[in-house]
C-alpha positions as CSV (number, residue, x, y, z in Angstrom):
1,X,0.0,0.0,0.0
2,X,1.3,3.5,-0.9
3,X,-0.1,6.3,1.2
4,X,0.1,9.6,-0.5
5,X,1.3,12.5,1.6
6,X,3.5,15.6,1.2
7,X,6.6,14.1,2.7
8,X,6.9,10.6,1.4
9,X,4.7,10.0,-1.7
10,X,7.4,10.3,-4.3
11,X,9.9,8.1,-2.3
12,X,7.4,5.4,-1.5
13,X,6.0,5.3,-5.0
14,X,9.5,5.0,-6.4
15,X,10.4,2.1,-4.0
16,X,7.2,0.3,-4.8
17,X,7.7,0.5,-8.5
18,X,11.2,-0.9,-8.0
19,X,9.8,-3.7,-5.9
20,X,7.2,-4.5,-8.5
21,X,9.9,-5.0,-11.1
22,X,12.3,-6.8,-8.8
23,X,9.9,-9.2,-7.2
24,X,7.5,-9.8,-10.0
25,X,4.4,-8.4,-8.2
26,X,1.2,-8.3,-10.5
27,X,-0.8,-5.6,-8.6
28,X,-0.3,-2.0,-7.9
29,X,-2.6,-0.5,-5.3
30,X,-2.6,3.3,-5.1
31,X,-4.5,5.2,-2.5
32,X,-4.7,8.9,-3.1
33,X,-3.4,10.9,-6.1
34,X,-1.1,9.4,-8.7
35,X,0.5,10.9,-11.8
36,X,2.0,8.7,-14.6
37,X,4.2,10.2,-17.2
38,X,4.7,8.1,-20.3
39,X,2.9,4.9,-21.2
40,X,0.7,2.8,-19.0
41,X,0.4,-0.9,-20.0
42,X,-2.6,-2.6,-18.3
43,X,-2.8,-5.7,-20.4
44,X,-3.0,-9.2,-19.0
45,X,0.4,-10.8,-19.0
46,X,-1.1,-13.7,-20.9
47,X,-3.2,-11.7,-23.4
48,X,-1.7,-8.6,-25.0
49,X,-4.7,-8.0,-27.2
50,X,-7.2,-7.1,-24.4
51,X,-7.8,-4.5,-21.8
52,X,-9.6,-5.2,-18.6
53,X,-10.3,-2.4,-16.1
54,X,-12.7,-3.0,-13.1
55,X,-13.5,-5.2,-10.2
56,X,-14.7,-8.8,-10.8
57,X,-13.4,-9.3,-14.3
58,X,-12.0,-12.7,-15.1
59,X,-8.5,-12.5,-16.6
60,X,-6.6,-15.1,-18.6
61,X,-8.6,-15.1,-21.8
62,X,-6.3,-15.4,-24.7
63,X,-6.1,-13.2,-27.9
64,X,-9.8,-12.2,-27.8
65,X,-9.2,-8.5,-28.4
66,X,-11.7,-7.4,-25.7
67,X,-11.9,-4.1,-23.9
68,X,-13.9,-4.3,-20.6
69,X,-14.2,-1.3,-18.4
70,X,-16.4,-1.3,-15.3
71,X,-17.2,-3.5,-12.3
72,X,-17.9,-7.1,-13.6
73,X,-18.0,-5.9,-17.2
74,X,-17.7,-9.0,-19.4
75,X,-17.4,-10.9,-16.1
76,X,-18.0,-14.4,-17.5
77,X,-17.0,-13.9,-21.1
78,X,-15.1,-17.0,-22.2
79,X,-15.5,-17.2,-26.0
80,X,-16.5,-13.9,-27.5
81,X,-13.8,-11.6,-29.0
82,X,-13.4,-8.1,-30.3
83,X,-15.9,-6.8,-27.8
84,X,-16.0,-3.4,-26.0
85,X,-18.0,-3.3,-22.8
86,X,-18.3,-0.2,-20.6
87,X,-20.4,-0.1,-17.4
88,X,-21.4,-2.3,-14.4
89,X,-22.0,-5.9,-15.6
90,X,-22.2,-4.8,-19.2
91,X,-21.8,-7.9,-21.2
92,X,-21.3,-9.9,-18.0
93,X,-22.6,-13.2,-19.4
94,X,-21.5,-12.5,-23.0
95,X,-20.7,-15.3,-25.3
96,X,-20.7,-13.4,-28.6
97,X,-18.2,-11.3,-30.5
98,X,-17.8,-7.9,-32.2
99,X,-20.2,-6.3,-29.8
100,X,-20.1,-2.8,-28.2
101,X,-22.1,-2.3,-25.0
102,X,-22.2,1.0,-22.9
103,X,-24.2,1.3,-19.8
104,X,-25.4,-0.6,-16.7
105,X,-26.3,-4.2,-17.6
106,X,-26.2,-3.3,-21.3
107,X,-26.0,-6.6,-23.2
108,X,-25.6,-8.4,-19.9
109,X,-26.8,-11.8,-21.2
110,X,-25.8,-11.4,-24.8
111,X,-25.0,-14.4,-27.0
112,X,-25.1,-12.6,-30.3
113,X,-22.6,-10.9,-32.5
114,X,-22.1,-7.5,-34.0
115,X,-24.6,-5.7,-31.7
116,X,-24.4,-2.1,-30.4
117,X,-26.2,-1.3,-27.1
118,X,-26.0,2.1,-25.4
119,X,-27.9,2.9,-22.3
120,X,-29.1,1.5,-19.0
121,X,-30.1,-2.1,-19.5
122,X,-30.1,-1.7,-23.2
123,X,-30.3,-5.2,-24.9
124,X,-30.0,-6.8,-21.4
125,X,-31.5,-10.1,-22.5
126,X,-30.3,-10.2,-26.1
127,X,-29.4,-13.5,-27.6
128,X,-29.1,-12.7,-31.3
129,X,-27.1,-10.6,-33.7
130,X,-26.9,-7.4,-35.7
131,X,-29.1,-5.3,-33.4
132,X,-28.6,-1.6,-32.5
133,X,-30.3,-0.4,-29.3
134,X,-29.7,3.2,-28.0
135,X,-31.5,4.5,-25.0
136,X,-32.3,3.4,-21.5
137,X,-34.0,0.0,-21.5
138,X,-34.2,0.0,-25.3
139,X,-34.5,-3.6,-26.5
140,X,-34.3,-4.7,-22.9
141,X,-36.2,-8.0,-23.4
142,X,-35.1,-8.8,-26.9
143,X,-34.0,-12.4,-27.2
144,X,-33.9,-14.0,-30.6
145,X,-34.9,-10.9,-32.5
146,X,-32.2,-9.7,-35.0
147,X,-31.6,-6.8,-37.4
148,X,-33.5,-4.4,-35.1
149,X,-32.7,-0.7,-34.7
150,X,-34.2,1.0,-31.5
151,X,-33.3,4.6,-30.7
152,X,-34.7,6.3,-27.6
153,X,-35.5,5.5,-24.0
154,X,-37.7,2.3,-23.7
155,X,-37.9,1.8,-27.4
156,X,-38.8,-1.8,-28.2
157,X,-38.5,-2.7,-24.6
158,X,-41.0,-5.5,-24.9
159,X,-39.7,-7.0,-28.1
160,X,-38.5,-10.6,-27.8
161,X,-38.5,-12.4,-31.1
162,X,-39.4,-9.7,-33.6
163,X,-36.8,-8.8,-36.3
164,X,-36.1,-6.1,-38.8
165,X,-37.9,-3.5,-36.8
166,X,-37.0,0.2,-36.7
167,X,-38.3,2.2,-33.7
168,X,-37.4,5.8,-33.1
169,X,-38.6,7.9,-30.2
170,X,-39.4,7.5,-26.5
171,X,-41.3,4.2,-25.9
172,X,-41.9,3.6,-29.6
173,X,-42.6,0.0,-30.5
174,X,-43.3,-0.8,-26.9
175,X,-46.3,-2.9,-27.8
176,X,-44.5,-5.2,-30.2
177,X,-43.2,-8.5,-28.9
178,X,-43.0,-10.9,-31.9
179,X,-44.0,-8.6,-34.8
180,X,-41.3,-8.0,-37.5
181,X,-40.5,-5.5,-40.3
182,X,-42.3,-2.6,-38.5
183,X,-41.2,1.1,-38.7
184,X,-42.4,3.4,-35.9
185,X,-41.1,7.0,-35.8
186,X,-42.1,9.3,-33.0
187,X,-42.7,9.3,-29.2
188,X,-45.0,6.4,-28.1
189,X,-45.7,5.3,-31.7
190,X,-46.5,1.6,-32.1
191,X,-49.0,-1.1,-32.9
192,X,-52.2,-2.1,-31.0
193,X,-51.3,-5.8,-31.2
194,X,-47.9,-7.3,-30.5
195,X,-48.0,-9.6,-33.5
196,X,-48.5,-7.0,-36.2
197,X,-45.8,-7.0,-38.9
198,X,-44.9,-4.8,-41.9
199,X,-46.6,-1.8,-40.3
200,X,-45.6,1.9,-40.3
201,X,-46.6,4.6,-37.8
202,X,-45.2,8.1,-37.9
203,X,-45.9,11.0,-35.5
204,X,-46.5,11.3,-31.8
205,X,-48.8,8.5,-30.4
206,X,-49.5,7.2,-33.8
207,X,-50.9,3.6,-33.4
208,X,-51.4,1.2,-36.3
209,X,-54.2,-1.4,-35.9
210,X,-53.3,-3.9,-38.7
211,X,-50.4,-5.6,-40.4
212,X,-48.9,-4.1,-43.6
213,X,-50.6,-0.8,-42.8
214,X,-49.3,2.8,-42.5
215,X,-50.6,5.7,-40.4
216,X,-49.5,9.2,-39.9
217,X,-50.3,10.9,-36.6
218,X,-52.5,9.8,-33.8
219,X,-56.3,10.1,-33.3
220,X,-58.4,12.7,-31.5
221,X,-56.2,15.4,-30.1
222,X,-53.2,13.7,-31.5
223,X,-54.5,13.7,-35.1
224,X,-52.5,15.6,-37.7
225,X,-53.2,17.3,-41.0
226,X,-50.8,16.2,-43.8
227,X,-49.5,18.5,-46.5
228,X,-47.7,17.7,-49.7
229,X,-46.2,20.7,-51.3
230,X,-47.5,23.0,-48.5
231,X,-46.2,23.9,-45.1
232,X,-49.7,24.8,-43.8
233,X,-52.1,22.1,-44.7
234,X,-55.8,23.1,-44.4
235,X,-57.3,19.6,-44.4
236,X,-56.4,16.0,-43.4
237,X,-54.7,15.8,-46.8
238,X,-53.7,19.0,-48.6
239,X,-51.9,18.7,-51.9
240,X,-50.4,21.8,-53.5
241,X,-48.6,21.7,-56.8
242,X,-48.8,21.9,-60.5
243,X,-50.4,19.0,-62.3
244,X,-50.5,18.0,-65.9
245,X,-51.8,15.2,-68.1
246,X,-48.5,13.3,-67.3
247,X,-48.1,14.3,-63.7
248,X,-51.5,14.3,-61.9
249,X,-51.9,15.3,-58.2
250,X,-53.1,11.8,-57.4
251,X,-52.6,8.5,-59.4
252,X,-54.6,5.4,-58.6
253,X,-53.2,2.5,-60.7
254,X,-55.0,-0.8,-60.9
255,X,-52.6,-3.8,-61.4
256,X,-55.1,-5.9,-63.2
257,X,-57.6,-5.3,-66.0
258,X,-60.3,-4.5,-63.6
259,X,-61.5,-1.2,-62.0
260,X,-59.4,1.2,-60.0
261,X,-61.6,2.3,-57.0
262,X,-62.0,5.0,-54.4
263,X,-64.5,4.5,-51.6
264,X,-66.5,6.9,-49.4
265,X,-68.0,5.7,-46.1
266,X,-69.5,7.1,-42.9
267,X,-68.7,5.4,-39.6
268,X,-72.2,5.9,-38.4
269,X,-73.5,3.6,-41.2
270,X,-70.5,1.5,-42.1
271,X,-72.5,-1.0,-44.1
272,X,-73.2,1.4,-47.0
273,X,-70.7,3.2,-49.2
274,X,-70.1,5.0,-52.5
275,X,-67.5,3.7,-54.9
276,X,-66.0,5.5,-57.8
277,X,-64.5,2.9,-60.1
278,X,-62.8,3.5,-63.3
279,X,-61.0,1.5,-66.0
280,X,-59.3,2.8,-69.0
281,X,-59.9,0.0,-71.4
282,X,-62.9,-2.1,-72.5
283,X,-63.6,-5.5,-70.9
284,X,-64.8,-6.7,-74.3
285,X,-65.0,-5.5,-77.9
286,X,-68.4,-4.1,-77.4
287,X,-67.5,-2.1,-74.4
288,X,-65.6,1.1,-73.6
289,X,-63.6,2.7,-70.9
290,X,-65.8,3.5,-68.0
291,X,-66.1,5.6,-64.8
292,X,-68.9,4.3,-62.6
293,X,-70.5,5.8,-59.5
294,X,-71.7,2.9,-57.5
295,X,-73.9,2.9,-54.4
296,X,-73.9,-0.4,-52.6
297,X,-77.2,0.0,-50.8
298,X,-79.0,-0.6,-54.1
299,X,-76.2,-2.6,-55.7
300,X,-76.5,-0.2,-58.6
301,X,-74.2,1.8,-60.8
302,X,-76.0,5.1,-60.4
303,X,-74.0,6.9,-63.1
304,X,-71.8,5.4,-65.8
305,X,-69.6,7.6,-67.9
306,X,-68.1,6.0,-71.0
307,X,-64.8,6.8,-72.7
308,X,-66.6,7.6,-75.9
309,X,-68.5,10.4,-74.2
310,X,-71.8,8.6,-73.6
311,X,-73.3,8.4,-70.1
312,X,-76.0,6.3,-68.4
313,X,-78.0,7.6,-65.5
314,X,-80.0,5.1,-63.5
315,X,-82.5,7.7,-62.2
316,X,-83.7,11.1,-63.2
317,X,-81.6,14.1,-63.9
318,X,-83.1,17.1,-62.2
319,X,-82.1,20.7,-62.7
320,X,-82.8,23.7,-60.4
321,X,-85.7,25.7,-61.8
322,X,-87.3,27.3,-58.8
323,X,-88.8,30.8,-59.6
324,X,-87.1,32.1,-56.4
325,X,-83.7,31.4,-57.9
326,X,-84.4,33.4,-61.1
327,X,-84.6,37.0,-62.2
328,X,-85.2,39.0,-65.4
329,X,-87.8,36.4,-66.4
330,X,-89.3,37.0,-69.9
331,X,-91.5,34.9,-72.2
332,X,-90.1,33.1,-75.3
333,X,-91.8,34.0,-78.6
334,X,-91.2,33.8,-82.3
335,X,-89.3,30.5,-81.9
336,X,-91.0,28.4,-84.5
337,X,-89.4,30.2,-87.4
338,X,-86.0,29.7,-85.8
339,X,-86.6,26.0,-85.1
340,X,-87.5,25.6,-88.7
341,X,-84.0,26.8,-89.7
342,X,-82.3,23.9,-87.8
343,X,-81.5,20.5,-89.3
344,X,-81.1,17.1,-87.6
345,X,-78.3,14.8,-88.8
346,X,-77.0,11.3,-88.6
347,X,-73.2,11.1,-88.1
348,X,-70.2,9.3,-86.6
349,X,-67.5,10.8,-84.4
350,X,-64.1,11.1,-86.1
351,X,-62.0,10.1,-83.1
352,X,-64.5,7.9,-81.3
353,X,-65.5,4.9,-83.5
354,X,-68.9,3.5,-82.4
355,X,-71.0,0.6,-83.8
356,X,-74.0,2.9,-83.3
357,X,-75.0,5.7,-85.6
358,X,-75.2,9.0,-83.8
359,X,-78.1,11.5,-84.0
360,X,-77.8,15.2,-83.3
361,X,-77.3,18.8,-84.4
362,X,-74.4,20.8,-85.7
363,X,-73.2,23.2,-83.0
364,X,-72.2,25.9,-85.5
365,X,-75.7,26.0,-87.0
366,X,-77.3,26.2,-83.5
367,X,-74.9,28.9,-82.5
368,X,-76.1,31.2,-85.3
369,X,-79.8,30.8,-84.3
370,X,-79.6,30.1,-80.5
371,X,-76.2,31.2,-79.3
372,X,-77.3,30.8,-75.6
373,X,-77.4,27.1,-76.2
374,X,-73.8,26.8,-77.3
375,X,-70.6,26.8,-75.3
376,X,-67.0,27.1,-76.5
377,X,-64.2,25.5,-74.5
378,X,-60.6,26.7,-74.1
379,X,-59.6,24.7,-77.3
380,X,-62.4,26.3,-79.3
381,X,-64.6,23.2,-79.4
382,X,-68.3,23.9,-79.4
383,X,-70.9,21.9,-77.4
384,X,-74.8,22.1,-77.4
385,X,-77.1,22.1,-74.4
386,X,-79.8,19.8,-75.7
387,X,-81.8,20.0,-72.5
388,X,-82.4,23.7,-73.0
389,X,-84.2,22.9,-76.3
390,X,-87.2,21.7,-74.2
391,X,-88.7,25.1,-73.5
392,X,-88.0,26.2,-77.0
393,X,-89.8,23.2,-78.4
394,X,-92.7,23.8,-76.0
395,X,-93.1,27.4,-77.2
396,X,-92.6,26.4,-80.8
397,X,-95.3,23.7,-80.5
398,X,-97.6,26.3,-79.0
399,X,-97.0,28.7,-81.8
400,X,-97.6,25.8,-84.3
401,X,-100.8,24.9,-82.5
402,X,-101.9,28.6,-82.9
403,X,-101.2,28.4,-86.6
404,X,-103.1,25.1,-86.8
405,X,-106.0,26.5,-84.9
406,X,-106.1,29.5,-87.2
407,X,-106.0,27.3,-90.2
408,X,-108.7,25.1,-88.8
409,X,-111.0,28.1,-88.3
410,X,-110.3,29.2,-91.8
411,X,-111.1,25.8,-93.1
412,X,-114.3,25.8,-91.1
413,X,-115.3,29.2,-92.5
414,X,-114.5,28.0,-96.1
415,X,-116.4,24.8,-95.6
416,X,-119.4,26.7,-94.3
417,X,-119.2,29.1,-97.3
418,X,-119.0,26.1,-99.7
419,X,-122.0,24.5,-98.1
420,X,-124.0,27.7,-98.4
421,X,-123.1,28.0,-102.1
422,X,-124.1,24.4,-102.8
423,X,-127.4,24.9,-101.0
424,X,-128.1,28.1,-103.1
425,X,-127.6,26.2,-106.3
426,X,-130.0,23.5,-105.3
427,X,-132.6,26.0,-104.4
428,X,-132.4,27.7,-107.8
């Protein structure tokens, strides 16, 4: 024992060092301050590859290239090599190699290789390889799970056999025990069942309730609004950007020849829903591309839009016509003459072949007579509002009826006159 004091510390230390060299002593016990100038070689005489610093470490392991620092760090390591353990009983029962453990009980019972554990009890029960746990009690109960990455206090602290999981944030992934291939990012993110796999949860308290599902944000007060192209989303999903015919805002791509679908439901009546289903090619030679609006309560395609421009409505098409919505109301007159200037035609569309002959008007002709029934789009193409012909036809029919009535009266007068003339001849 060397007792450090002002009068004798140097002399006693010098004599002790001499005695260590002369008599082959293996221990140097220093009480008080000590200063060492030059190199300090602390390796085991039988193993120049390792460094052991701390109480309760077993020496005499050969060529394992281990570094153990701390009371009982790597205490019972007998086979693992190239390990670095720092902290009380870190890697104490280790049997694997190429591990790095830092913290109380970190990797204490490890049997795996190539693991990195940092924090109080991180990876304490680990038995497999290629895991990275950083944070107090992260991966604490992991046994046979491998290829896991847990970052944050108590992350994945209940995982036992799950593999290929990535958990980031305080207590994230705490609900997983055997599920694999999950990615949870954010404080207390995770799954509602310990067996879920292939799931993704992002955002504080985001919880996924199915395998192979992804959620962003929690529910209730923890719900979030997501923006794409905007830093201030105004709805649950807010997409801001420039779209084109080749780059739409949203693309729904069906992997088979069937319909690509979107569904609308209400949780208060989950048994009914609306589907919008579209396909870009015909199912047979007689068909066409379609966009269907389907309501399952009646198992009916309420509206079908076809790629050739046709449409089928299962019910009635109603238009607003309440007098209370209108102003500057005036009667239609003199319409029969105008109607007589129009011509109906049979035709086929140039760019939309159809087995059915088409019937209709020519928009340019209608525009000259009834310009209010024709619209021109941004490409200069004209369209006709056929529905608005109804009031014109009604008034035209009434004008025609007046003409017919007048003609009938004239015929009656002429008939009466003829009868009078015939009667006069007979009398004479």
